[in-house]
N, C-alpha and C positions, 0 to 999 in steps of 0.2 A: 633517641633512646628507645629501647623496646622492652618487652617483658618475656621472661623465660619461666615456664611452669615445670616444676620437677614433680613427677608422680612416683608413688611407691612402686618400685620395680617388682617383677616376679622373682621371688627369692628361691624358687624351685620346690621340689618334693610335693607338688600339688597343694601348696599352702594358699589359702584364699585371703587370709588376713594376717596381720602381725601387730604386736603391741609395741608402741613407742616407749622405749626405756630411757633414752637420753638425747637431749639436744646438745650439739656442739657449737651452735651459733644462736644469735638472737636477731630480732628485727634491727636493721641499721648496720649490721656487720657487712664488711666487704670481704668477699671470698674469691679464691682462685680456683681454677680447674683442679679437680681431684681433692679439694678440701673436704674432709668428712663433715657432713651436715648433721647427721643423726645416727642413732643406733636403734634397731628394732629387733624384737625377739619373736621367734616362732618355736613353739614347744620349748626346747632348751638350747637352741642354737641362736647365737646373736650375730646379726648382720649389720655392717656399717653402710650408710648411704652417702656416696661422694657426690660432689657437684660436677656436672659435665661441662660447665662453662665458668668464666669469670663474671662477677656481678655483685650487686648489693642486695641483701635480704630485705624484702619489703613486706613479707607475709609468711607466717608459719601456720600450717593447717591443722595442728593437733597439739595436745598437751601431753606431757609425760604421763604414762598410764593409760592413754587412750588406745583403743583397738582400731586400726586403720585397714581398710580393704585394699587389696592389691589394685593398682591403677588409680587410686585416689590422689589428688593433688596434695602435696605436703609442704612445698616451699615455692614461693614466687620470688624471682630475682629481677632486678632492674639491670639490663645489659646494654652494651653498645650494639647498635644495629637494630634489626627488626625483632629479634627474639623468636619464640615459637608460638606466640599468641597472635592470631589474626586481628586486624582492626575491627572494632565492634564486638570483640569477644567479651566474655564475662570479666568485669573489672575486679581488680584485687581488692580485698577488704582488709586493710591493715588493722592490727589490734589497736585498742585505744592507747596503749602505752607507746605505740610507734612514734607518735608526734613528739614524745619527750626525748627520743633518742637523738643524741648529737651526731652530726655527720663528720667523719674524719677521713683523711686519706689513708689508703691501705698501707700497712706496714710491709717491709720486705718479707717475702716468704721465708719461713723458718720451720724447722722440724721441732716438734715438742718432745720433751723427754718422755719416755714411755711411763704410763701410770702403773704404779705397783698395785697388786691385788686386783687387777682387772681381768675378767675372763676372756675378753676379746683382745686381739692384737692391738698395740698402741696406734691410735690414729694420728694422721698429720694434724698439725695445729691449724685451727681456723684463723684466717686472716681477717682481722676486724679491728674494732675499737680497743684500745689498750690504755684506757684511762687509769690512773693510779687510784687504787681503792682508798676509801676513807671510812672512818667509823660509821656504821649504819645507824639510821634513826631508830628510835624505840619502836619495836613491832615489826621491822623489816626482816625478811628471811635472808640468810646468807646464801650466796650463789656458790655452788661447789659441785663437782662431779660425785657420783656414788662412791668411787674409790676414795676420794678425799674425805667424804663423810664417814666412811667406815674406819679409816685411819684415825679420824678425830674421836670417834666413839671409843676405839680401843685405847687411845691415849687419855681419855677422860677430858677432852678439850671441848669447850662450848664455842662453836664456830662463829657465834655472834661477837665474840671478843677478838676475832682474828681479822686483820686488815688484808683485803685481797688486792692483788696488783693486776689482775686480769680485767677483761672487758666488763664494765659495769660493776667493778669490785669483785669479780669472780675469784674465789680462793683456789690457789694452786697447791700442789704438794710442797713447793718451795716456800710458799707463804706459811703453810702449816708447820713445816720443819723449823722455820725461823722463829715462829711463835713459841714452839716447844723449847727451842734452845734458849730463848730469853727467859723462859719461866713465867708462871702466872703473874700478871701485873694488876690484877683486880683485887688482890687480898687487902684486907683492912690494914691501915698503917700501924695499928696497935699490935699486929702480929697474931691476933686471936683467930678463932674459927669464924667463918663467915657463912651466913645462911644463903642458900642458893635456891631461888624461887623460879628459875628458868624452866620453860617447857619447850621441848623441840618436837614439832610435828613432822613425822617421817612417813611419806606416802609409800604404801606397799605396792611396788611395781615389779615387773620383770620376773626373774627367776624366783625371788622371794614370794611374790604373789602366787606363782604356780605351786611352790612348795606348800604355802598356806592352804590353798584350795585342795591339794591332794591329801594333805594330812587331815584336814577337816572331813573330807569324804571318807577316808579310811576309818577314822574314829567314830564317825556318825553311823556308818553302815556295818562295820565289822565288830562283833563282840569278841574282844581279844581275851585269850588265855595265855599267860606267860609262865614258862617253866624254866627254872634255874637249876643248873647242876654243875658241880665242880669236876674238873678233869685234871688228872695227873699227867702232865706233858713232859716229864723228865726224860723218858726214853725217846720221845719224839724230838725234843730239843737236841739230844745227843746225836740222833740220826741226822737231823738237819745240819748241825755243825760239821759232821763228818762228810756229808754230801757236798756242802759248800767248800770244804777244804780240798776235796778231790775233783771238783767240777772242771769241765773244759773251759777254755777261755771264751768260747762262743755261747756258753750256757749262762742263764741269768742266776743271780743270787737267790736262793730259796728263802722265803719267809714262812710264817705259819699258814698263810691263806691257801697256798696250793695243796697242802696236806688236808686242810679242812674241806676243800672242794672235792678232793678225791674221796674222802670219807663220806661226804654228803651224797655223792654219786652212787656209792655202794649202798648206803642206807635207803636211798630213793628207789633203787632197783627192787628192794624188798617191800617198800611202801610207796608205790607210784602215786597214790592220792595226794601226797605231800607236794608233788610237782604239778600243781594245777592252777588254773584261773577260774574264779567263780563269777559267772555272769549272773548276778542276783536279779537283774531286771527280767532276764529271760528264764531264770530258774534252771540254768544249765551249768554243769561243771565241765570245763575243758581240761582233760588230763593229757599231758604232753609226754611224748617219748624223749624229745630233746630236752636236756637239762641245761637251760640257759640261766646261768647264775648272775644275778645282779650284784654289783659291788658298790655299796654306798660310799661315795667319795666326797669329802669336804673340799670346796673350792673357795676362792676369795669372795665369790658372789652368792654362795649358798651350797646346799646339798644337791648333788646329781647322782644318778645311778648308771654307771657304765656296765655293760653286759658282756660277760664271757660266754659266747655262743658255743653250744655243743660241748659242754665240759665232759660229757660222757665219752667223747672221742678224743680227749686230750690227755696226755700223760702228765706227770708231775712237772716236768721242765716246760712243757708247752703251756700249761696253766700259769706257771710263774711268768713266762715271757708275755703272755697276753694280759696278765694283771698289770705288769709294769707298763706295757704300751698304753693300755686304756687309762691307767692312773695319770700318766703324763699328758695324754690328750685331754682328759677332763680338767686337769688343773690349768692347762694352758688355754683352754677354751676352744680347742680345735676338734673336739670329738664331734662326730657327725650324728645326725638324727638316728640313723640305723644303729650306731654304737650305744645310744642312750635309750633304747627301747627294745621290747621283746623278751624281758626277763620272765622266768617262771617261778623262781624262788630267789631270795636275796640274802646276802651276808652284810651285816653292818658291824663296824669296828671303830672304836675310838683309840686304838693303839695303847700307848702307855697311859693315856688318860681314861681308860675304859672303866674305871671304878670297880667296885666289888660285884655289883649287879646292876642291870638296866632293864627297862621295860620297852623294848623296841616296838615301833609302830609298823604294822604290816604295809608293804608296798602294794597298795590297792591296784588291781583286784586279785593279787596273789593270795595264797592261803597260809603262807608260812614265811618267817624270817628268822635267821640265826644270828644272834648277837655275840660278839667276842669281847670279853672283858680282859683287864690287864692281868699279866702273869705275876705271881708273887712266890717267893720261896717261903715255905711254911714247914714247921716240924710235923711229921706224920708218924704215927705209931705202927711199927711193922710186926708187932707181936712180942718183941723182945726189948726194943728201945725206940726212942724218937730219932728219926733221920730227916735231913732236909730234903724236901721235894719241891719241884716247880709245879705250882698249881694255878689253873686258869678256869674261871667260870664261863659257862655258856648260858646266855640269857636268850631264850627263844620264844617268840610269840606265834600263836596260831589262830586261825579263824574258827571259832567254836561252833559255827553253824555247819562246818564241813569236817573239821578234825576234832574227834573226841579227845578228852584228856588222856585216856589210856594210850591212844595212838601217838599223841604228842610225846608222851614219856618214853614209849618204845623207840621212837625215832631218835630222840636225844641220847638215850642210853646206848643205842647202836653206834652213834657217832662217838660217844665217849669210849666205848670198848675198842673201836678202831684206832683212835688217837692214843689211847694208853698202851696199845700193842701195835705200834706203827707198821711193823712188818706185814700185818694182815691187810693193810691198805693195798698192797701190791699183789695179793693173792686173789686170783679169779675164782 
């Protein structure tokens, strides 16, 4: 028998290190070639690390949440033959719990069902121990992937009550679905309300940690000013419906966003300081000619900002096509680093859940963000009677170090005027 050391490979784009966001195996597992061992994240791109050989896991070199340098050893496998470690090389240092791991023959290779709500493509199943899970002792943390934990939180399920059928009692989507189908089984026999004293510790890792760091930076460094204005989009909605009805088969369906983007481009041409990055460390404002509009998109793993590059050079249909393409890439986890960086101003929208008003956080180090709230039909006085109109609020935040309140108001009022008279969006 020999030993094979697996190092964190170069994941490209000049990245020197990556954060370990998920292990797919544990010490004692038997794996086959191409079995996914772990997932790492660089910026907002997630990369899976497969095994190059068959073997047994005898050492894991990091914990979830650790930052690992490219080229560092992350896994050691016991393999048939000599392996890739020369005699007299550094010995493996198994974790203390490794001695407690039972040894079992590998199961036949099988494909796991893809995990729902996962940003990365579904990995192949790890081949390892598959002991039937049993109720965990008091204080033990349940083993489950981030996707399973998220589904449990959404369903209001305490994972400590769920029996896992995977390795070492790991809880799968099927285990969770079976538990939900059975219904809660911990309720008091008397049928009354039951006090819940449980506490679940959730480590902040991966994309969620990056979001937390960036939001903290934005709020700690940028003095926000938020300006809210209502916009009558009745005429715009009529125009949008007409254009969608008469569009060609190869043209995308128009939403509100392409109209807003074109309105922002026109408003920025009159107030170019809104399309800027503030380097507060150097005391320099970088004002850009290219209008690269960030589009905040909610994914299963958290918020990402896909970037529509050079919106100033795109017409309405081109903006719509790029919005659709990037939204699909962001939600499927296939968006590249280039597609998730380089924005100069951002749009954020919660769609139908947009509320009456919001206070959006600026995408640091930009100086402005435009927030879209939900559309409502409201009675409006036209001078003679009340008539139904489609009204939508824009909630926009600005860096008050760079943008004065007057300039913020002029910018939003210009967007409002363009959207309320949508034909003017197309006039140069």
